[in-house]
Structures are given as structure tokens and as C-alpha cells.
C-alpha positions, 0 to 999 in steps of 0.5 A: 500500500502506497501513501504520501507523507508531509514533513514541515521544513526544519522538523526533526524526528524524535528518534534517530532512524539513520541506521535503518535501511532507507529506500529511494522514493519520490520526494519533492517540495511544495512551496506555501504561498505567502509564508515563504515556507515549504513542505517536504512531500515523499512517497512511502509504502507498507508491505507485509510478507507471510511464510507459513506451513499449510500441512501441519495441524498447528501452523508455524508462520513468520510475518515480515513487515516492510514500511517507510513509515516511522509509525509502522515500526512499533507494530510488533510491540502493539500486536498483543494489545490488538483484538482479533475478535474486534477485527473479526479475524478468526484463526483456524488450525492450519490456516492460523498463519494466513489468518495472522497475515490477514490480521496484520493487513487489517492493522496496516490499513489503519496505519495507511489511513492515518498516514493519508489523513495526516497528508490531507491535514498538511494540505488543509493547513497549507491552503487554509484561510480563516475569517481574519484573512477573508475580512482583511482587504490586503489578504483578499487581494493576495488570494484573488490576484496572481502575477508574474512578479510573484512567479505565479506562486498561487497558480503553481500552488493550486495546480500542484495541490490538485495534482497531488490530490489526483495522485492520492485518489488513484493510489487509494483506489489502487490499494483497494484493488490490490487487496481485492486481488490478494483476497481472490488469490487466497480464495483460488488457492482453496479451490481444486487447483490450489495448493490448499485444496486438501483443506476442508470447506470450513477452513475455506469459509473462515478464510473467505470471511477473514478477507471479507472483514479486511476488505470491508475495513479498508473500503470503509477507510478508503471511502472516508479518504476519497470523500475528503479528497473530493471535497478538497479538490472541489475547494481547490478548484473553486479557489483556482477558478476564482483566482483565474477570474479575478486575474482575467478581470484585472488584465482586462482592466489593464487592457482597457487602460492601454486602449485609452493610451493608444487612443490618445496616441492615435489622435495625436498621430492623426493631427500631425500626420497630414501636416507632415505629409504636405510638408514632405510633399512640398519639400520635393524638387517638384515644387519651387518654394520661391515661385509666385503663389506657392505659399498659398498652394501650400496653405490650401493643400494643408487645409484640404488634406488635414481637413479631409483627414480630420472629417473622415476620421471623425466620421469613422469614429462616430460610426463605430461607436454604436452597433446600429451605426456600424450596421448602417455603414456596412449596408451603405458600403455594400450597396456602393460596392455592389453598384460599382461591380455592376457598373464595371461588369456592364462596361466589360460586357460592352467591350467586344471579345474576339478571342476564340471566335467560331463561325456557326450557321445556326445561332441560338438554334435558329436555322439560317441565323449565322454569326460568330460565337466564342467559349464565353458566350459572346456572339455576333449574329447577322441574318442573311435572309 
């Protein structure tokens, strides 16, 4: 069974386990926004192995426990205090070793659920907002907005927590399925093809009930954990969505302000551009500045170009400010364009096309009507009578 553990940075264990065997597990850090602290998150596992006799009336067995959890190292000292009857585990002669194995897994489920609960407690503590934070204007702004200046710490935190909760959900389901497969394996061993086929039906029934008790216990623990994970995922998703919405609104506000700046820049550009154009045009060698009337022409050009530009710009700005004006402008423009196309098309039809002409003796299907016709349908006809 796998689970995740959280250790606060700087926390020291009460007992030194440096002399024990440490396996290579997935480890990482989760930065906590607004505090500057981090949480160390690591993978841990619980495993139990069984060595037992099955042919002796009184079984001789050995249980081997492997765990990354410090809590699990105290199992052997507490085993005598645990109640087999409360766990609904019943030993039976040659199957006593297997019953002890089921009982050990029953105990491991409690440790497994406790470790998962502590992991979820750590996530709750890292993402908890109390009433003081909600009623504080500065704290509300911190929860609502995220920007590049902070390295998008809130977005990263919400994303990481959601992915950790997804992994937790998958691992819990995986542990439940693994226990079901293990129980099915023991049930198969009592069948005709298993190595426990020589045991009586009572032993098979006792084994089945023992494993049903273990699976029921683990399933009840898993349901509580999965319900808590689902609630936490919903909470983190709502915080992330609220963050994204508030950040989007702020970015839209900044874009609106930028549009105002661009509008000012555009107005200034429109004001000076016609003047610059006329001045640059009259600076060419085509115009003689000393010629009579040249200054008057220059002034008239400035007034005409600048006035026309200002009028057209003002008309367009007035048009696009309201939807109904835009629609009216669009309809007028389409009508003008279609009128120009029809007029140009009439001119093209009046232009004689003489390419690819062929002589026909029956034009338009009328005998005796002769003329010339090309592939585009242009015809020149005459009647000879």
C-alpha cells in the first residue's frame, strides 16, 4: 500500500532512524504561498510478507513487515494489545498463519489511513484561510490576484495541490484493488487447483470471511479518504477558478487602460500626420518654394488634406461607436460596392471579345441565323435572309 507523507521544513524526528535501511522514493517540495515556507512531500509504502506451513495441524508462520513509515515500526510491540475478535479475524488450525497475515493487513490499513489523513491535514493547513484573512482587504487581494512578479506562486500552488490530490485518489483506489486481488488469490488457492485444496470447506469459509472483514475495513477507510479528497479538490478548484477570474478581470482592466493610451496616441498621430505629409510633399524638387503663389498652394493643400483627414476620421469614429451605426455603414458600403461591380461588369460586357471566335450557321438554334460565337458566350449574329 502506497501513501504520501508531509514533513514541515526544519522538523526533526524524535528518534534517530539513520541506521535503518532507507529506500529511494519520490520526494519533492511544495512551496506555501505567502509564508515563504515549504513542505517536504515523499512517497512511502507498507508491505507485509507471510511464510507459513499449510500441512501441519498447528501452523508455524513468520510475518515480515516492510514500511517507510516511522509509525509502522512499533507494530510488533502493539500486536498483543490488538483484538482479533474486534477485527473479526478468526484463526483456524492450519490456516492460523494466513489468518495472522490477514490480521496484520487489517492493522496496516489503519496505519495507511492515518498516514493519508495526516497528508490531507498538511494540505488543509497549507491552503487554509480563516475569517481574519477573508475580512482583511490586503489578504483578499493576495488570494484573488496572481502575477508574474510573484512567479505565479498561487497558480503553481493550486495546480500542484490538485495534482497531488489526483495522485492520492488513484493510489487509494489502487490499494483497494490490490487487496481485492490478494483476497481472490487466497480464495483460488482453496479451490481444486490450489495448493490448499486438501483443506476442508470450513477452513475455506473462515478464510473467505477473514478477507471479507479486511476488505470491508479498508473500503470503509478508503471511502472516508476519497470523500475528503473530493471535497478538497472541489475547494481547490473553486479557489483556482476564482483566482483565474479575478486575474482575467484585472488584465482586462489593464487592457482597457492601454486602449485609452493608444487612443490618445492615435489622435495625436492623426493631427500631425497630414501636416507632415504636405510638408514632405512640398519639400520635393517638384515644387519651387520661391515661385509666385506657392505659399498659398501650400496653405490650401494643408487645409484640404488635414481637413479631409480630420472629417473622415471623425466620421469613422462616430460610426463605430454604436452597433446600429456600424450596421448602417456596412449596408451603405455594400450597396456602393455592389453598384460599382455592376457598373464595371456592364462596361466589360460592352467591350467586344474576339478571342476564340467560331463561325456557326445556326445561332441560338435558329436555322439560317449565322454569326460568330466564342467559349464565353459572346456572339455576333447577322441574318442573311
